[in-house]
N, C-alpha and C positions, 0 to 999 in steps of 0.2 A: 653814638647816637645822642643827640641833644634832646632834652625833654621838649615836648611840643608847646607847653605853656610855661613861659618863664616869668610871667607877671612882674614886670618891672625890673628884671635883672639885666636888661639890656641885651638879651640873647646869648649871653656868655655863661649860661647856667651850667650846672654840674653835668658832666658827661656820664650817661647811664649805659652800662655794658649790656644792652638788650640782646644782642646776638649771642653772647656767651651764656647769659642767663637762660635764654630760650633753648639752646642746645643742651645745657646742663639739665634743664627740666625734662627735655625729651629723653635723654639718656637715663635719668632717674626713673621715669615712668616705664621705660623698657625693662629695666632691671627689676622694678617692683612687680610688674606684670608677670615676669618670668618666675618670680618667687624662688630665686636660686640661693639667696643669701639674706641674712638679717640686715636691714638697712643701717643698723648701728655699727656694723663691723668695718674694719679697715679694708677688708677684701671688697666689700660693696663699694666703698669710696673709690678704690682702685679701678673697679669695673666701670663705675659711673664716670670717673675722670677720663679713662681711656676711651670710652664710647663718646663722651662729649667732645673730647679733643679731635677724634676722628670725624665726627659730624661737622664740627666747626671748621676744621681745616679743609674738608672736602667741599664745603658749600652745599651739602645735600639739602639743607632746609631752605636756604635762600630766603625769600620773602613769603614763602607759602604759609597760609594759615595752618594752625595746629591740626585741624581736622584732615588736611591733605598733606601734612608734613612728611609722612613716610608712606608713599605709594609703593606698590609692589616693586616697581623698577628701582626705587631708592633703597628699599630693604635689600634687594639683591646686590646693589652696589655696596651697601654697608657690610653685607656678609663678606664680600670679596676684600674690602679694605681691612676688616678685622680678622681675617684669616691669619692664624698665628705664624709668625716668622720674623726673622731678623729684619726683613724689608720694611716692616711697619715702623720700627724705630727710626730708620734712615729717612723714610717717607715723612714722618713727623718733623724731624730736624730740618729737612729741605723745605717743607711747607711753612714752618715757623719763620725760617730765614726769609723766604719769599714774602710772607705776610708783613714782616718788619720793614722790608724795603718799600712796600706799597702803602703801609699805614702812616697816618700822621703822627706827630709826636704826642705822647700821652694817651694813645688809643686804649680805652679801658677794657675792651673785649680782648685785645691782644695781651694786655697785662695779665688778665685772669687766665688766659690760655697758657701763657708762659709759666705762671705760678703752678697751674695744674701739671704741666710737663715737668717742672722742677721737682714737684712732690712725687710724681710717678717714677722719676729716674733716681732720686736721691733716697727715697724711703725704701727700706728693705723689710720684707715680710717673711715670716717663717712659712715655708712651704714643704709639702711632702716631696721627698726625693723618690720619684717613681722608678728611676733607673738603679737606685741602690737601696732598696728596702732593707736588705740584710747583706752588707758587704762581707766578703770572706775575711777572716781575721788577719790574713797576711797582706790584704790590699789596703792601701791608704784611702781614707775617705776624701774624695775629690769634691771640693766646693761645699763641704759640710763639716760638722763636728759631731762627735758623739756626746749625747747627754749622759747623765748619771746611770741610766738604765740600758745603755748600749744602743739606743735608737739614733738614727741619723737625723740631724737637723740641718736643713738647707735654708739659707737666707737668700732671697732673690729680690731684685728690684720690683717695686709694686706694679709696674706696667706689665711684667711677665705673668702676673696673676690676674690682673685686671682685664687684659686683652682677651684671653680665652673666655672669661666670665661674660664680658660684653658680647663676644661673638655668639656664645650660647644663648644669651638673652635675645639677640636679634633673630636667631633661628626659632625661638619659641613665640615670637610675636605674630 
């Protein structure tokens, strides 16, 4: 989106990523309203980015004003899209690829969406391993390592923590 007022720049002003900023703001507000996590944590960022990416790629906000941004039907659709599962990851990859084909070169919204996805996929956060709270001493620890006190530590991509957090925030709105 180009700024409306270029004041002498000849119309080729700085591209402003308004669609991404709008979806990120909406996701941030949903998480803050749910009061599930401190806004300064990496888990909060993972939830915000997963939610923003879902909203952005689904086109749920479109051009709606913020007061009507998430009607009941849109909230229901967002609940379905954020339901935990492997399909969300493949859905994001497909939608990003499709968006890249349609977008013009240097699209700032898509660049920020891509950066959020890269962070969600490449960043690993320490999570509780609910399947192996206390493994039997003869069983190897799958996907985790024991810390000095014998507790299981599991590192997981940020989206795997952020997606359920975003889903829960949508349920609470």
